[in-house]
N, C-alpha and C positions, 0 to 999 in steps of 0.2 A: 375441387380446386383448393379449398382451404387446407385440406389434409396434405396435398402436395406441397403447398407453401410451407406448412409446418415442418414437414420432413426435410425440405431443402434448408430451412433455417437451422434445424438441429444438426444436419450434416456440416454446415459451415462452422457452427460453434464447436463441434467435436474436432473438426479439422484444425481450427485455430488452437485448441487446447493441445492437440498432438504436436503441432508445430512448435509451440512454446516449450513443451516437454523435451522435444528433440534438440532445440537450441540450447536449453538449459543443461541437458545431460552431455551433449557432444560439443561442449565449449571449446575443447582443444582443437577441434576441426573447424567449426563454423566461425568462431571469433576471428582467427587470422584470415579466413577467407573473406568475411564481410569487411574487415578492416582494409584488406587489399583492394576490394572492389571500390570502396569509398576513396581510398588513396588514388586508385587508377582514374576515377572520375575527376578528382581534383587535378591530377596531372595531365588530363586529356588535352588542354590547350597546348602544353609543351610538346606532346606527341604530334598534334596537328601541325605545329610549327615545323617540326623536323620533316613531316611528310610534304609540306609545302616547299621544302628545300629539295624535293625530289629524291630523298633518301628512301631506300627500301623499307617496307613496313616493319620487317623484323629488326633492322638496324635502328629505326626510329623508336621502336618499343624498348630495345635494349638500352639505348642512350637515355631514354626517359627514366627507366628503372635505375640506372646507375646514378644519374644526377639526383633523382629524388632520394635515394638511399644515402648518397653522399651528403646531401644537405642535412638529413636526419643525423648522420654520424658526426658531422662537424658540430652541429648544435649540442649533441651529447658530450663531445669532447670539451667544448667551451664551457659547458655547465658543470663538468666533473669537479673542478676545484671548489666551486661554491657549494655543491652538494656534499663533497667530502668535508669541508669546513663545518657545514651545518651538522653533519653526522658526528663529527668530533665534539661539537658542543652539546650534542643531545644528552649525554650523561649528566652534564651540569644542569641542564634544564629539567631533566627527569628528577634529579636530586631536589631541586627547588619545588617541583610539583609534589614529591613525596613529603616534603616539609609542610606544605599547605594541607595535604591530606592528614598528616599527623596532628596538626592543629585542630582540624575538624573532628578528628577522633577524640581528642581531649575534651572538646566541647560536648561530645555525645557520649562521654564515658558513663555518665549516669544511666543513659538508656542501655548501654552495653551491660552494666551491672544488673539491671533489671532483667535483661534477656538471659544472662547466665543463671540468675536465681530461678527463673522459670524453667530453664533447661534442666537444672539440678533437681527441681521438684518433680518434673515429669520423667526423670531418669535418663535423659538424652544428653547429659552434659559431657559425657566421655565420648568424644568422636574418634579417638584412637588414631588421629592423623596428624602429621606434622608437615610444616611447610618446607619444601625442599627447593633446591636450585632448579631453575628451568634448564633442561639440557640444550646445549647449543648444537646446531647442525654440524655434523662431522664431514670430513673430506669424502667419505664413502656416500653420504647422503647427497652431496653436491654432484658426485659422479652419476648417481642414479637419476637426478633431476635434469642433468645436462641433455640427455637425448630428447626429453620431452620438449624443452625449450628450443633445441635445434630443429626438432620436427615442426614446431609451430612456425619458426622462422622460414623453414623451407617451404611450408604451405603458403605463407604470406608472399614470399618472393615469387614462387611459381605462379600463384594466382594473379599477382600483379602483372607479371610479364605477359602471360597468355591472355589476360583480359585486354591489355593494350594492343597486343598483336591481333586479336580476333574480334575486337569490339565492332568493327565495320560489318563483319559477317553476322554478328549477333543482332545488330540493329536491322540489317536487311532481312534476316530470318523473322524478326518480330514484325516487320512491315508486311511480310507475306502471310504470317500466321494470324494476325489480328487486324481487323478492319479499321479500327480507330487509333491504332498505335503503330507508327512506322518509324523509319529512320529520322525523319525531320523532327518528330515529337520527342524522341529519345535524345537527340542532339540538343534540342531546346532545354530539356530538363537537365541534361549534363552541364550545359553552359551556366545555368542558374546556380547549380551547386558549386561549380568551380569559381564563379564570380563572387558568390557569397563567402566562400572559404578564404579566397585571396584577400578580399576586403577586410574580413574579420581578423585575419592573421596580422595584417598591417596595423589595424586598430589596437589589437591586443599587445603587439610589440611596442607600440608607442605608449600604451597604458603601463606596461611593465617597466619601461624606462622611467616614466614619471614616478611610479611607486619606488623604484630604486633611489631616485634623487630625494624623494620625500623622506624615506626611511633613513637615508644617510644624514639628512638635516636633523631628524628627530633623535639620532643616536642609537637606532636599533642595531643589534648585532647582526653581522653578515647581511647588509642591505641588498647586495646583489641576489642573494637567495630569495628574498621577499619579492624582488622585482621579477625574477624568473617564475616564481610560484604564482604571482599575480597574472603573468602572461599565460601560463598553462591553465589555471583554473577558470579563466575567463571564457574558455571554450565550452565549459560545462555551465550553462546558464543557471542562474538562481542558486543551485546547490553549491557550486564551486566557490563563488564569492562569499556565501554564508559561512562555509567551512573555514575559509581563509580569515574572515573577520573574527571568528571565534578563536582561531589559533593566535592571531595578533593580539587579541584581548588577553589571552592567557600568558603569552610570552611578555607582553608589555607590563602586565601586573607583576610578573616575576622580576623583570629587568629594572623597572623604575619604582620609585616610592611615591605613594599618594595618588592624587587624581591624574598626574602626568602619565600613569600607566595605561589609562584609557585612550590617550591621544592617538597612538598608532592605529588602533582599530577604528576609531571615530573618523580619522582622516581618510583611511582607506574607504570606508563606507560613503563618505561625501564624494570622493573622487570617482568611485564606481557608479554612484547614482548620476553624477554629472556626465560621465561617459555614456551611460545607458540612456539618458534622457535627451541629450543634445548631440553628442559626437556621432554615435552609431546611427541614429535615425537620419542624420544629414548625409552620411556617406553611403549607407546601405540603401536608403530610399524607401518610399512607401509602397513600392511595387513588390516588396517581399514581406508581406505581413501574414501573420497567422495568429490564431487565438492563443493567448498565453497558456490556457489550459492544455492545449495540444502539446505545446513545448514541454510543460511540466510533466505531463503523463508520459510522453515519449522518453524523457530523461529517466523517470522513475522505473519504467519497464526495462529499458536497455541497461541501466546500471544494475538493476536486480538480476538481469540475465548474465551480464558479462563484466560487471565492475567498471573500472576506469575505461577499458576499451569500449564498453557499451556507452558510457557517457560521452566519449569522443565522437562516436559515429551517430549518436541519436539525432542530432540536428541535421546533418547532411542527408541522412536517410529520410527524415521527415520532409525536408525540402524536395527531394527527388520524388518521393511518393505523392506529394501534393501536386507537383508539376505534372506528373504522369496522369494523375486522376483528373486534373484540369483539362488535359489534352483529350482524354477519353470522353469526358462529359460535355466538352465543347468542341466537337470535331470540325465545325465550320469556321472556327475562329482562325483568322490569318495571323501567322507569326513570322515576320521577316527573320532571316538568318541572323542569329546572335542577338535577337530582340529581347528587350527587357521592358517592353511597354506594358501599360496597364491593361489588365484583362477586361473585356467588355462585359463579362458576367459578374464582375465585382468580386471574384474569388482571388484577389491578389494574395500571393504567398508571402507570408511574412515570417521572418525569423529574427533573431537577435531582438526579440520583441519586448524588452524591458520597458520600452516606451509605451506599450499598449496598456500597461497597468493603469495609466492615468488618462488614456484616451477613450 
C-alpha cells in the first residue's frame, strides 16, 4: 500500500514538472490560449445576456468577441498619445540616469583603478573588446516577427470565440464525466471570476484617475501616463505596485531637486495602501479571501512562465481553481445561482488580499 502511494506521488510530481516544461517551452501557443480562456470567463456574463435576448449562440459569441476586442482596441487607441509622449521623453530620462551612473562611477573610480591594477598583474588586462553600438531592429526583422504575433493573435481570437460558443457543451461534458463537478459548479466558479474582475477593474480605474490627478498636482511629467500605469499594474498584486513605486522614485529624483523627489513615490504608496486596506475589502467583500502566500506564489510562477501575460491571468486562474476545488471538496454545499455567499466550510476564496497582510 505504501509503495503504491509512493509511486502515485512520484507520478503526480513528474506530471507537474512535464506540464511546467510544456507551458514554458510552448509559450507561443499556450499563453494566448490561456489568456483567451480567462478573457472568455470574464466576458461570460455578456454572452449570457445576449443569449437571454434569444439570440443564436453563435451570434451571441460573435457579438461578445467583437465588443470585448473593441473595448481593448479603444483603450489602446486612447492610451497611445500618453504612451508615445512617455516614449519621446524616455531618452531625456535615460540621459539623466546615465548622469547618475557616471557620478557613481566617479565615486568608485578608486575601486576601478585597483581592479585594473590586479588585472594587469594577472595578465588579463587586455580584453581586446570595444563597446559598439547596439544594432536596431531592421524592417526585415519586423517582417520576420510579424507572422509570430499574428499567429498568437489568431490563436487568441479563435480560442475566445470557440470557448464562448461551446462552453455550455464543455460544462455539460464535465458534469457527465466528473461526479462532483458539473454545469452548476463551473458556472458558479465562472461567475466568481467575472464578478471579481469587473469589481477590480472599476476599482483600478478609479485608482488610476486619482493617481493622474495627484501626479498633475505634484508636477510630474506626463501625469496621464502614470495614471494609466497605476491602473494596469494594480492588476498584478504586490509586484506591480512595487515596480511602479520604484519607477516613481527614480523619475521623481531626476525631475525634482531635494527631498521633493521622494514625494511622488511616497504619495503613491500611501494611496495604494489606503486602496488595498479599505476600498478593495469593502467592495470585493470577505467572501473572496485567500492566503496572501498563494497569491504571491501564483504571481511568481505565472510571471516566470509567461511574463506580463502570466501576471495578468495569475489571479483569475487562482480564483477559478480555488472555486472548483471548493466545489469538489464540498459537494453537499448548496449554492444558489449567482451566489456569493459565505462557504460553510470556512474556505472563502479571497483575492485582492492586500488586506490579509494585517488580518
